[in-house]
Each structure stands twice: as structure tokens, then as C-alpha cells.
Steps between C-alpha positions, in 0.01 A plus 500: 500500500618858444641646810272700726744786492459543120117485539521772772724725286268468204191580717671805670601639163147457373348667806759777502421586138130500568546728809726739301247518215216575750703767662574672165135489402394626843731804475361577158150463629553736793666751276176538299286480818679800633298707253178376649554472876784758538866426551467450880212259465695305231808480727294372798327248281838391346651445844202289605515290175873466556444367855249252359758394236757449781259286689442287183880461454548395857209258473658344183837477667366336809243278331637444148303172470178702500618684179399347168840578360676280750259208465520519129887511515499168689239339263695609197827360635329167584337490158833532321671234712217243499421532130872464434503172689181378320650602167806268537278212611275543191809526281640184640166324439506614131846374454399160652208479262731584204750239609223236487405614154858502373594175683759677706579481876412791726461470879198687645544557873179700579160341552311703247144371584547609871615844385202538260251358753623732776481810281155414372374428858622830635377710206163341497459553875576866456267517203220350724482808730629789281551605138850403384709715267537441122864383569369230736215410253753440224715290719205306635368423144843379380548278804158339451576433128843359600344267754244373246763442230729317749210271588410440131853437372589134515849348511631144485772403750745219415264393217256346741330748737267767361398794717431875480776750568324652800526166692841413368656839612393438847630133500834542325678676792461198719604241223816434307525689169359266228708435198218543251216758501296593185183676435208277412452681165881511416632622266219749442477601859203732447403526863857546614551778259192686630639462848848623404355807335280567806819481721672753266200737524500467877875577507441819303215605742732440803791681345282809474475493885870410580711552191703804370277793411510864402446764761139568398422122513670474845279781633190332353609164657567667833154666508269232369666161454385248776513171305618334821636620831239757595367513861190291429693228314755469778234486760347198318842343469546515882159349557563219254863443606453475877244393766369844555180700484406856413311668781306831529524651847250776564615817667226756527396559139833371352559143394861400558651255247689227687670166425518224757757223444425191699811309565414325832179415671473677835846643435628849583399781268741778378335819375724650239505878457627604157765775426346818374513386138385139564206300380425153627446390137864548414635370840596155378740635235623806688530369862681204652256488797222323304705185469675544836185491707362209284818305565460558882135407509374842587165622358535826328251783472585771236294805417494815277474832673221744418572645157698192396378254250128421550485653843327830451539826688778763558797367689598652834680358795220528758257319267759232423557449877132444554465274201787289648315479827189375316711236325645377829136473639400307194789254546399440861129463439468344160824308474521415866869606500658455848854609420530801286822687399553797276787558255530852350744607238603863447178697540333175604733496802335813628159330472628181652630685811163661550304174462740306736446757764132572464381143434726314745649264245746213568785603263630816331761529226566859396704448182715787360265773617526862625443672830268761342413619150617858583843384615528275186440815295751706703792254492443373148427839325585775737318788677307619196344160458430483874329841495311417188369185663386687810346782294306246291374354827617157391410199710761484772552192711666403827627141442742531792244544779280224361803262475623580855154457652445168322525214758533202267815343356633761254773518247628799298728474198701771337770545230724790610586562128134505393471746213125546541479562875798684649642317799429801729132487391472123567289350779820349649642847565163636612478234763847559632451876528155461660630261765782736598333834432539620862869448483583757242691728410734223627470133450434285809855351463721796392463859607446768248871618516620132476280441204633805315863396574417146380351637175805729433739205565309283247506782245867543545556129445272508199712783348814303556344193326394722208847652470655157502271400217613803296862412565449138385323624187814718422725194574685711755629729222460814714620771256374855538141490375148549616515159664818610686320810627223289648750267672777732618372527851560131576755431227790406741272266691384323184857451384549250791370154396404407859278807523323407179450141633368637820242719326378200305485299821287776660273489198453126529430526871239778468328302229480192715252675737149476367162629622179464303679416184741802512866493602641761735701651226205489257282687749682831428490482123137604442332846461458550874815340651462642855139390540584162336780435747272567807246277341762235444582486870130483587440210254808323626376521866136400417547219256874414531713396208470208261881463497670306792835352563529165690571658842484878464256755360632692203501819712737347759716345227524838314595692817780256588621497147509879490723501806746269316490722199596807713810316623606431133449860399655681801853518335354685189546872459183709583345201664370714786228642288386159382557341840245742660231394245557134570494557875153657450386201300627263771328696775169508319508135414606408846201688642265323269664172580455557870134578446468173307659308776208591723255375233684192376443168666846388608403135421415572138672790319261465205165571687397823659369470851341822615561587862210641707687833520508557133161336447351784704706762325442404130257202487705325236235230446275761338739521206426137402751335263696645201602326174767699317459452124720553197229448224393853446152633523310260274752223441455140624647392831822289491483149620660615834253787544202274424643241741524762770134599446390138502671454838305791646177338390604180664610691820166686508326157465316628203611188315631169638 
């Protein structure tokens, strides 16, 4: 399937062009209106219309799935990919039919009757409750003719057995390839020629949907072509492929389109809350969770938000929250679900935290989500976007308070290098700041002055590492140049091989300390390094680190190694300036290590054991569990990440 990123770019470009066009037309309109309602009236009306346009833009950005352009982008992408796959299978069928006619050998791997039958079944089902497009009508007619001809075309296998091609194509994959196959009317092969011509015609039809095309044809294809892969076709594909049922859940005057996948009688149910561009019809192809929950015997409830797919009504967060509560009530009363969890991805994570808190669920997984929409706008796009979001009165949320107040087993995941949601806007960071909000402007481990010194020391080390990289790129040929001017402050130090080795060793040590998927050195490389460093310390304290040595924590190992490095560097010229920075690092790391000694169970250095003193101070258990990721915002979990999540489901006794 085409990547979700390409789909999003195409949709954003389309929406941006539309908004710019509307803005230009609006300006021209109000220019002429100024002659009717005066200039002041025109300006006031223009500002009001601009505000409405801003609200529309925010709504599209927050709920792109409710926009026709976005849905059509996904459908067009699926149409191209799926017709391309069908095209190659029809082409192989034609080549196989020609090989029988010409008495040649060609191995057909696909089961053509199953493909034709499945396409017919899905298209006919859609046709039963709505008018299908002319593209689908053409495909349906050709498939029906092909099935009829396959059933009428007779072949003789090994000069003894006579049967029609339809039956033979279903049997041949489970039997050895025969040495002799001929058409019954060989050498005329009238029926076979009709069938071959029909395959060629169908190939041409499919190529119009997936093959090379001029720009005008591509635009027409994008706007109208829904041969296969539209939202209705894929819904029927899910219903035919799996043991599931489509359900309408009534919320006030709105009917909510839901899909219930029954994997286990009396088993746990996971309510999946889509990302802001997600539809349940595309979930099987776009999300790994469909198959994951099936594999683990978890019943899955999926749904489309208001404004998405067949669920009518304008989308807004408060309405979506209430709809979610209604679905939970439906699961408890109509499906008799005793154990219910909720898994929300991106925007769905915000909905999931609300439902877990308000509906007292058994399990919560907040997957790559944000602390609030306004903070996501601020840290991703800056102050202008933040002010625009607030001015447009966009739906703001508070996922942090809902998450912290939730009493069930809860897990949050986050990729610190997520390009869609800045790490500082993530729920992980929001939780860490909320739990320690009374401790600022200092952290609860380091004082404000100590934190500033810690930050300056890390920046100094980072500068030395960068300079060393420049030296290596110049192969130590330090002639007077721009590079020389950048390096001249520490030139004498870098001429000593032991100093260069020491800097590299410090780099390795600082990169060995990880918290929430970010190394200590990596925490100062973002747009807001000082805030990121404070956050890094908080995350380290709340969730610990995923990297451990056999007997020592990486913090303790780093602190002791830094002491050894100082001894090796003491003989170098100007070492005093560098030595003071390293001493600050050691002091800060030792303070953190001593704090961890209070929290670490001396019998098991890999498990955090919260003492009563710190339990009262920060209530660490409210933070739940963290799974650091490296798969990006919409990418699939690695096998290790998926295993970690599965272990949490087991530990929560959600599965056995």
C-alpha cells in the first residue's frame, strides 16, 4: 500500500490549495461589498469570515478523516494498489490459457476462481444496498462473463479426464502438474479464444485504474475511479474475510458505525480508537493491531467517529467522548463484556484516556499520543499555530489528568523522535511534568542552579564532540581556514591523541544512559534543550531506563567511568577548564544515582521498588508503564516492542 505519509501530503496540498482559493475569492468579494456596506462594515465582516475560515482549517487539521479530500486520497491509493494486484493475476490467467492453446508450459500460482468469486461477492453485496459506480459496473459485468466462460470452457487432462476450466483451476494447485492438457475443441479453441480476449479486455480496464497516465487522466482517476478499494468495498471485504459483524450503535440522533470482531467467546474486548485520519474499513491494511488482537484471542471493537465514513454529524471531542461512553455501555449490556480495555493511537489516545477514566475500564494503552492538542500545535508548529488554535477555539483536551486519574493497568508508548508529535508535546512528557509540577522551577532531584550547571556542562561536552567531528572530517590537516577558526580555542587539546580518545569515551558514556527512548546526550539536541534535559531527568526518575548493565545502573557506571577519564586527561594542557565540566557531570549523576539507590530494590537492580517516602511525594504508580519506541508515529512496532506490549497484557491479566 502507498505510505500514509504520501497520502497525507497529497491531502494537505489539496486542502491548502482549496483554502488559498477560498481566501482569494473572499478578498475579492469583500472588496466589492465595501461599496454596499461601507469599508468598516466590509472589514468587520471580513474578519468574521476569516475567523470562520480559521475554524474550518483547524477542524480539518484535527479531524482530517472527516474531510472528503482525505477519504478520497486513501480510497484512490487503495484503488491503484488493488487493481494493480488484480491486473497481474488476470494477466497470468491469460498467459496460462494461451499456454494450453499453444501446447506450452506455464505455471499458474494464483487460484483465479477464488479471486473472481471474492470480487463478485463483495461487489454484489455493495450493489445490494447502494448504487455502485460505472467503474464497478464495468468490472462486475466482465467478472460475471469471465466466470461463465470459465465454466463453459472444457479441457481434457492427460487424454482421459474432461472437466471445465473453472473446476480445474481450483483443483490444479493441490495436484501435480499434468503432462497433457488440451481444450476439448482443440485446435479451433473457440471458447478459449473468447476467454483470452475477455482477459485482455479486463487487463485494459484495470490498467486505466493503475497504469501510467497523463496528468488529466490521473486527476480524473483520483476524483472518480473506485473500481475496487473504496470504503464500502473494503468494509464488505472485512465482513467476508473475518468472523465479524457490522453494528449500528445509537447515540442521541446519531447512528455510530461500528465493527465487532469476535475472536473468543466470553473473551476480553479491546475498544480501538483510531488516529485522527483513521477509518475502521482500512484498519486491516493500515494497522498491525487487527491481526495482533486476533492472534491473542481478544475481541475487537472498532468504530468511526462522527463525520467519518457512514457515521454522520460534525466531529468534536466532547461528542466523540460521549459516543465512546455509549459504545462501552453497549459492550457491557449487549455483548456481556466483563473485561474491557481501550487502545487509542494518536488522537485516539486522547479519547482512550478519557474512556478509561470515566468508564472504569480494565486496561488502557495510550499509544503515541499527545498531552493536549494546544501543546501539540505549540511544540510542532510554534507560537503562531498555538495562538491560531486558541483563537479558533479548537477542541482542547487534557489527556494527562485523565491518564493520571485512571486506576486500571495502564501503558503509554512514545517515540522520542516522532516527527508528527514533538516529544515535548507527548503524553509521556505531560505525565512527568504533571506528577512533579509542585517541584519547579527545580526538579525534585537537582536544584535549579545544579540543573543549569548540568546543562552547561553537557553543552560544553557536545561542543567538544562536534569539534572533534570537524577535525576528523579534515583528517587533522589543521591549516589556516574557516575550520581552523572554529577549532582554534581547543586546538592544542585536540592535538593530543589521548584527549581525543577521552572525548569519544565521554560521548559513548553519555549515550549509554537512556530515559524514555532518549539518551542523555540526545536530550540536548532538540529545539528546547534546557526543557528537554529537565524532562529527561524526570522521565528517568519516573520510568527508569531500558538499558542496564549486569550489576550497575548506567548512571553509576557513567559516573565512575568519568572519574577515570579525568585521571587520564589531567596531564593535558588547559585540562582545568574541561575538568570542571566533567566534575559537574559527575556531581549531577552521583546525585541522581543516590536518589535511585533509595528507589532501587537492592535485591534486584532491574526492578523499581518505590519507598513509602517517595510514594507519598510523587505517587509513581500513577504514571503506569512506559514502552519506548523507535518505529515513528505510524510505523509498525518491532518484534521487541510488540513483545513488551504483550507482556503488559499478560501482567494485567487481560490475556492468559
